[in-house]
Backbone bond lengths (Angstrom), bond angles and torsions (degrees), N, CA, C in turn:
res aa  C-N    CA-C-N  psi(-1)  N-CA   C-N-CA  omega(-1)  CA-C   N-CA-C  phi
1 M - - - 1.443 - - 1.523 109.15 -
2 N 1.322 115.58 130.63 1.464 119.47 179.67 1.517 110.88 -77.92
3 K 1.322 114.03 145.12 1.453 118.68 176.16 1.522 108.55 -81.58
4 L 1.313 115.29 141.48 1.461 119.53 177.22 1.530 108.64 -76.50
5 K 1.295 116.01 138.50 1.460 119.52 -179.69 1.534 108.09 -91.31
6 L 1.315 115.16 125.08 1.447 122.80 -173.05 1.531 113.46 -67.63
7 I 1.298 118.86 -41.49 1.473 122.56 -176.22 1.523 111.23 -65.76
8 P 1.326 121.23 -49.77 1.481 119.55 179.34 1.536 112.68 -62.81
9 I 1.339 117.13 -35.90 1.463 120.50 178.23 1.526 110.54 -66.44
10 T 1.319 117.66 -43.25 1.463 122.57 179.37 1.531 110.97 -63.71
11 I 1.312 116.85 -43.92 1.472 121.44 178.41 1.527 110.22 -63.51
12 T 1.324 117.32 -43.84 1.462 121.39 179.27 1.532 110.94 -62.44
13 A 1.336 116.35 -43.23 1.457 119.78 178.37 1.533 111.67 -64.34
14 A 1.318 117.51 -40.81 1.466 121.65 179.59 1.528 110.98 -65.61
15 V 1.315 117.69 -43.40 1.473 121.64 179.69 1.545 109.93 -65.75
16 T 1.320 116.39 -42.28 1.463 120.30 179.43 1.536 110.35 -62.48
17 A 1.338 116.78 -44.93 1.469 120.78 178.29 1.520 111.04 -61.86
18 A 1.329 116.61 -42.75 1.467 119.80 -179.51 1.533 110.93 -63.61
19 I 1.324 117.32 -39.97 1.465 120.89 179.48 1.523 109.93 -67.64
20 L 1.317 117.94 -44.67 1.472 120.30 -179.50 1.517 111.96 -64.20
21 F 1.335 116.90 -51.04 1.463 118.85 -178.46 1.515 112.03 -70.10
22 G 1.324 116.77 -33.68 1.472 120.08 176.26 1.514 111.13 -65.18
23 G 1.337 116.55 -41.90 1.465 120.55 177.00 1.503 112.17 -65.57
24 W 1.327 117.34 -40.90 1.460 121.93 177.68 1.527 110.27 -62.47
25 F 1.345 116.65 -45.98 1.461 120.76 179.10 1.529 110.89 -63.05
26 A 1.327 116.55 -44.83 1.472 120.29 179.96 1.525 110.78 -61.74
27 Y 1.336 117.05 -42.85 1.461 119.77 178.39 1.518 111.08 -62.36
28 N 1.326 117.80 -47.09 1.470 120.66 179.07 1.523 111.07 -59.98
29 H 1.330 116.23 -43.46 1.471 119.53 -176.12 1.520 111.89 -73.00
30 Y 1.328 116.46 -53.40 1.465 120.24 -173.30 1.525 113.50 -88.88
31 G 1.313 118.00 -23.35 1.454 120.56 -177.77 1.515 114.65 -96.27
32 I 1.355 116.86 -21.06 1.466 120.15 -177.28 1.525 111.83 -123.21
33 E 1.338 117.41 -58.49 1.462 120.37 -174.69 1.528 112.79 -65.91
34 K 1.299 118.44 -48.54 1.475 121.39 -178.52 1.528 112.62 -59.58
35 P 1.350 118.81 -49.12 1.468 118.31 179.07 1.540 112.58 -61.66
36 L 1.342 117.49 -39.55 1.462 120.18 178.76 1.522 110.50 -68.27
37 D 1.321 117.03 -36.18 1.465 121.37 176.33 1.526 109.98 -63.67
38 K 1.316 116.61 -40.22 1.468 121.68 178.44 1.534 110.14 -64.35
39 V 1.332 116.45 -41.62 1.463 121.13 177.70 1.525 110.25 -60.94
40 A 1.330 116.58 -48.31 1.466 120.92 -178.06 1.535 111.50 -61.83
41 H 1.331 117.17 -40.75 1.463 120.32 -179.86 1.528 112.78 -71.31
42 S 1.338 117.23 -21.79 1.467 120.35 -177.42 1.532 112.56 -84.78
43 V 1.322 118.73 -9.63 1.461 121.60 -177.74 1.522 109.42 -73.88
44 P 1.334 118.10 131.05 1.464 120.19 178.66 1.533 111.40 -59.46
45 G 1.321 115.90 132.67 1.456 121.71 179.31 1.513 114.37 97.88
46 V 1.336 117.66 -10.41 1.471 120.95 179.65 1.526 108.99 -90.45
47 D 1.347 115.56 119.46 1.463 120.44 176.62 1.539 111.76 -84.23
48 S 1.326 115.76 -43.35 1.461 120.30 177.72 1.511 108.95 -149.30
49 A 1.339 114.76 158.01 1.472 119.70 -178.92 1.512 109.48 -148.93
50 S 1.319 115.70 148.91 1.465 120.89 171.73 1.526 107.40 -138.82
51 I 1.310 115.31 145.25 1.455 122.46 -173.89 1.523 108.79 -116.69
52 D 1.346 115.75 138.73 1.464 120.66 176.37 1.529 108.61 -135.77
53 F 1.334 116.17 120.43 1.450 122.06 176.63 1.521 108.34 -100.06
54 S 1.327 116.02 127.16 1.460 118.70 175.38 1.531 108.77 -145.43
55 G 1.299 115.16 103.22 1.452 120.96 179.40 1.513 112.89 62.15
56 S 1.334 116.39 -116.69 1.455 120.69 -177.59 1.531 112.29 -97.89
57 L 1.331 117.36 18.40 1.464 121.71 -177.50 1.520 110.53 -128.87
58 V 1.339 115.63 135.03 1.461 122.13 172.33 1.521 106.03 -114.27
59 T 1.335 116.01 118.00 1.455 120.95 178.88 1.515 108.30 -104.42
60 V 1.326 115.92 124.33 1.454 122.11 177.10 1.521 107.63 -113.88
61 K 1.329 116.50 115.27 1.461 121.66 177.66 1.520 107.31 -99.51
62 V 1.333 116.16 122.57 1.460 120.52 -178.26 1.524 110.83 -124.63
63 Q 1.309 115.97 142.24 1.462 123.59 170.58 1.519 105.21 -103.13
64 L 1.340 117.26 122.19 1.456 121.46 -171.39 1.523 112.56 -111.08
65 D 1.332 115.00 153.16 1.461 122.69 169.72 1.529 107.78 -68.17
66 P 1.333 117.45 155.70 1.467 118.83 177.47 1.528 113.70 -60.23
67 D 1.321 118.70 -26.59 1.459 122.24 -177.37 1.529 113.36 -93.60
68 A 1.317 118.33 7.07 1.458 121.25 -177.25 1.528 111.09 -67.21
69 D 1.317 115.93 147.25 1.459 122.75 176.04 1.523 106.95 -97.51
70 L 1.310 117.00 104.01 1.466 122.67 -171.53 1.524 112.08 -60.61
71 G 1.321 118.61 -44.83 1.465 121.53 178.92 1.504 112.17 -61.18
72 T 1.320 116.78 -42.04 1.459 121.43 179.02 1.538 110.60 -65.23
73 V 1.319 117.02 -39.91 1.471 120.86 177.93 1.532 109.35 -58.56
74 Y 1.332 117.91 -48.67 1.459 121.52 -179.86 1.524 111.24 -60.89
75 R 1.321 115.99 -50.92 1.468 119.92 -175.80 1.531 111.32 -64.31
76 T 1.321 117.43 -38.31 1.471 120.23 179.84 1.519 110.93 -65.78
77 I 1.339 117.01 -44.99 1.471 119.90 178.14 1.526 110.06 -62.43
78 K 1.321 116.24 -41.62 1.467 119.68 -178.67 1.522 112.04 -65.92
79 Q 1.344 117.34 -41.92 1.458 121.03 -178.36 1.522 112.15 -74.96
80 Q 1.337 116.92 -48.81 1.455 118.80 -176.04 1.524 113.08 -77.00
81 G 1.327 117.24 -18.83 1.453 121.31 178.09 1.513 113.15 -104.86
82 A 1.327 117.39 15.56 1.460 121.34 -175.29 1.527 113.30 -57.32
83 S 1.318 117.63 -38.79 1.465 119.15 -178.16 1.536 111.57 -69.80
84 E 1.336 117.46 -31.20 1.456 120.88 177.91 1.526 111.51 -80.31
85 I 1.325 116.77 -36.23 1.463 121.17 -178.58 1.516 110.30 -73.06
86 G 1.336 116.83 -39.51 1.453 121.18 178.49 1.519 111.15 64.38
87 S 1.319 115.77 -131.45 1.478 120.81 -177.88 1.530 111.57 -91.96
88 R 1.325 117.27 5.03 1.456 120.28 -179.82 1.523 110.71 -73.54
89 K 1.317 116.59 158.69 1.453 122.54 176.60 1.533 107.87 -86.49
90 L 1.328 117.02 135.40 1.457 122.28 178.95 1.518 109.41 -95.72
91 E 1.332 115.47 127.09 1.466 121.74 174.86 1.523 107.41 -118.90
92 L 1.324 116.62 126.81 1.450 121.90 179.72 1.523 109.22 -107.72
93 L 1.312 116.41 122.87 1.454 122.24 174.84 1.524 106.72 -110.63
94 A 1.331 114.88 106.30 1.458 120.07 -174.92 1.524 110.43 -106.91
95 S 1.307 115.14 140.83 1.469 119.72 175.92 1.512 108.97 -139.79
96 G 1.305 114.70 158.44 1.456 122.32 177.53 1.523 107.90 -140.99
97 Q 1.308 115.15 -172.69 1.460 120.79 177.23 1.521 107.37 -82.85
98 S 1.311 117.41 87.54 1.457 121.40 -177.90 1.516 110.41 -77.13
99 S 1.322 115.73 169.77 1.466 121.12 177.78 1.521 108.38 -136.28
100 E 1.296 117.04 167.83 1.453 122.28 178.53 1.535 110.59 -60.62
101 R 1.332 115.85 -39.70 1.474 120.53 179.86 1.530 111.79 -64.67
102 L 1.340 117.25 -40.83 1.470 120.06 176.19 1.521 112.17 -65.50
103 E 1.322 116.60 -39.42 1.459 120.53 178.04 1.540 110.62 -64.56
104 Q 1.326 115.64 -38.96 1.463 120.78 178.05 1.525 110.18 -65.59
105 A 1.331 116.59 -42.80 1.470 121.13 179.36 1.533 110.05 -64.77
106 W 1.327 117.40 -41.22 1.469 120.78 178.61 1.523 109.90 -63.11
107 S 1.331 117.21 -43.00 1.467 120.67 178.00 1.523 110.96 -60.54
108 Y 1.338 116.03 -37.04 1.454 120.85 179.09 1.530 111.39 -61.22
109 S 1.311 116.88 -40.89 1.461 120.77 -174.86 1.523 114.22 -96.10
110 L 1.303 117.74 -4.34 1.473 121.75 -172.18 1.529 112.44 -59.86
111 F 1.327 118.01 -42.75 1.459 120.21 -177.17 1.543 110.12 -62.86
112 D 1.330 116.98 -46.22 1.457 120.88 -179.69 1.533 111.46 -64.16
113 V 1.321 116.79 -39.24 1.462 120.57 178.92 1.534 110.06 -66.77
114 A 1.328 116.57 -44.48 1.475 119.95 179.19 1.525 111.17 -62.08
115 E 1.320 116.96 -40.89 1.464 120.66 179.11 1.535 110.40 -64.61
116 A 1.325 117.58 -43.74 1.462 121.62 178.67 1.535 111.09 -62.39
117 M 1.321 117.07 -40.99 1.467 120.17 179.57 1.529 111.12 -68.86
118 E 1.310 116.42 -40.69 1.471 120.26 -178.66 1.530 111.06 -64.81
119 N 1.330 116.70 -37.86 1.458 121.92 -179.46 1.527 113.82 -88.78
120 R 1.315 116.63 1.07 1.468 123.52 -177.62 1.519 111.28 56.14
121 H 1.328 115.71 35.48 1.456 123.22 175.78 1.537 105.61 -106.16
122 Y 1.351 114.44 78.11 1.457 120.85 -168.35 1.515 113.36 -68.79
123 S 1.331 118.42 -22.73 1.464 119.42 175.75 1.524 110.31 -68.15
124 G 1.320 117.16 -19.05 1.457 121.11 175.10 1.530 112.73 -66.00
125 V 1.313 116.03 -27.21 1.479 120.14 176.99 1.507 108.20 -66.37
126 R 1.316 116.94 -45.32 1.484 120.90 179.50 1.530 110.17 -63.11
127 E 1.346 116.87 -41.86 1.470 120.97 177.88 1.529 111.00 -61.72
128 A 1.328 116.65 -42.97 1.461 120.90 179.64 1.534 110.85 -63.37
129 M 1.314 116.99 -39.76 1.474 120.39 179.17 1.528 110.44 -69.01
130 S 1.338 117.54 -35.78 1.462 121.26 176.37 1.527 110.95 -64.39
131 Q 1.313 116.81 -44.93 1.465 121.00 178.11 1.526 110.72 -63.69
132 M 1.321 116.09 -39.32 1.464 119.95 178.87 1.536 110.85 -64.13
133 S 1.324 117.33 -39.76 1.470 121.14 178.40 1.531 111.25 -64.10
134 Q 1.338 116.04 -34.26 1.469 119.37 177.07 1.516 110.81 -72.09
135 Q 1.303 118.45 -37.26 1.449 122.96 -179.64 1.534 112.19 -72.08
136 F 1.335 115.99 -30.80 1.465 122.47 -178.69 1.524 108.32 -122.87
137 P 1.343 118.05 81.84 1.482 120.79 -178.92 1.519 111.13 -56.61
138 G 1.320 115.45 140.08 1.464 120.80 179.78 1.520 112.88 99.52
139 I 1.320 117.32 -21.35 1.463 120.27 177.14 1.523 107.97 -89.16
140 V 1.318 114.74 125.19 1.465 121.06 179.15 1.532 107.22 -106.80
141 A 1.317 115.06 124.50 1.449 120.60 179.49 1.528 109.69 -116.79
142 T 1.325 115.65 134.75 1.461 121.05 175.42 1.526 108.25 -124.75
143 T 1.308 114.27 147.86 1.462 120.35 178.22 1.510 109.21 -125.60
144 D 1.315 115.55 152.71 1.454 122.64 178.46 1.519 106.08 -149.16
145 M 1.321 116.80 157.03 1.453 119.77 -177.96 1.522 109.30 -149.22
146 D 1.317 116.25 145.82 1.450 121.68 169.68 1.534 107.60 -138.17
147 E 1.319 117.40 -167.22 1.464 120.06 -175.86 1.519 113.02 -68.89
148 S 1.327 118.37 -14.51 1.455 121.68 -175.94 1.525 114.46 -105.63
149 N 1.321 116.33 -40.47 1.459 120.93 -169.50 1.528 113.54 -142.69
150 V 1.334 114.34 164.38 1.453 122.86 166.61 1.522 105.42 -111.45
151 Y 1.333 116.44 131.91 1.453 122.29 -175.19 1.528 109.18 -113.22
152 I 1.318 116.90 128.92 1.465 121.77 177.87 1.524 108.01 -122.14
153 S 1.335 115.50 127.16 1.447 121.77 176.27 1.527 107.44 -120.80
154 M 1.298 116.71 127.87 1.466 122.07 178.17 1.519 108.17 -121.44
155 K 1.330 116.19 131.92 1.457 120.58 -177.58 1.518 109.68 -131.32
156 D 1.330 114.47 135.82 1.463 122.06 176.63 1.524 106.58 -139.09
157 G 1.337 116.45 94.19 1.462 120.48 -177.19 1.515 110.41 66.91
158 D 1.340 116.42 -120.46 1.445 122.14 179.18 1.531 112.82 -92.27
159 S 1.312 116.60 1.09 1.475 121.04 179.98 1.520 109.32 -99.57
160 A 1.314 115.33 149.24 1.453 120.07 179.22 1.526 110.42 -149.85
161 K 1.309 114.86 147.89 1.474 121.96 174.79 1.508 107.53 -130.16
162 F 1.330 116.38 135.25 1.448 122.25 -178.15 1.516 108.48 -124.35
163 V 1.346 115.25 135.77 1.463 120.83 -179.81 1.534 108.37 -133.60
164 V 1.328 115.55 130.15 1.452 122.28 174.67 1.538 107.24 -111.81
165 L 1.329 115.70 118.85 1.456 121.36 179.79 1.520 109.50 -110.72
166 P 1.323 118.54 115.41 1.466 119.79 179.98 1.512 112.01 -68.84
167 R 1.320 115.45 134.97 1.469 121.10 176.52 1.510 108.28 -82.22
168 Q 1.314 115.78 140.89 1.466 121.86 176.31 1.509 107.57 -98.67
169 P 1.313 117.58 122.94 1.464 118.45 178.63 1.530 111.08 -66.86
170 A 1.297 115.07 149.75 1.462 119.53 178.59 1.522 108.61 -65.99
171 T 1.318 115.07 137.03 1.457 119.58 179.69 1.497 110.08 -114.20
172 L 1.290 115.97 143.31 1.439 121.73 178.82 1.511 107.73 -93.30
173 G 1.300 115.91 123.31 1.459 118.82 -177.72 1.505 110.15 -132.00
174 A 1.294 115.09 172.85 1.458 120.77 178.24 1.520 109.04 -112.35
175 W 1.291 116.14 142.38 1.449 120.26 177.03 1.528 108.90 -73.86
176 P 1.322 117.39 144.01 1.444 118.77 -177.51 1.528 113.27 -64.83
177 N 1.318 118.09 -25.37 1.455 119.60 -178.19 1.528 112.96 -98.55
178 A 1.339 117.49 10.56 1.460 120.84 -177.45 1.504 111.81 -83.82
């Protein structure tokens, strides 16, 4: 019986591992991340975008123009990047050139928005944004909603703040005393 030579086996294993992991990395980078990055950059209103894949979550961080339509940005990335996203959950982190006044206005309405989201009374979000616009003249707030999120866009001149609030699906539960 011939003895196995340790050096050729070690070199073969190292080369095989390098090819496998290199191919996996290349596929992830050029076959998934790059196409999704291209989709995100092609959406009207997106100034810059970065993509992060982690397990079952795809996080897309976008810097938006003040006039961007936040709901459209999310839906476009989700639809046009569906093959890259696959069965993963898409999370959109949107930011704009915010201002102290917009942050103050958001703080003013945050309690009402949180209460509306917690109670799944989504029209309360629109009411809170309307009240905020009356309290802070010149700030224009728009809301949008789909099956996944509630989108809030606030604009004050050249400044903008964008907020994506994930909707929680209704769950069926049992009462403890039933």
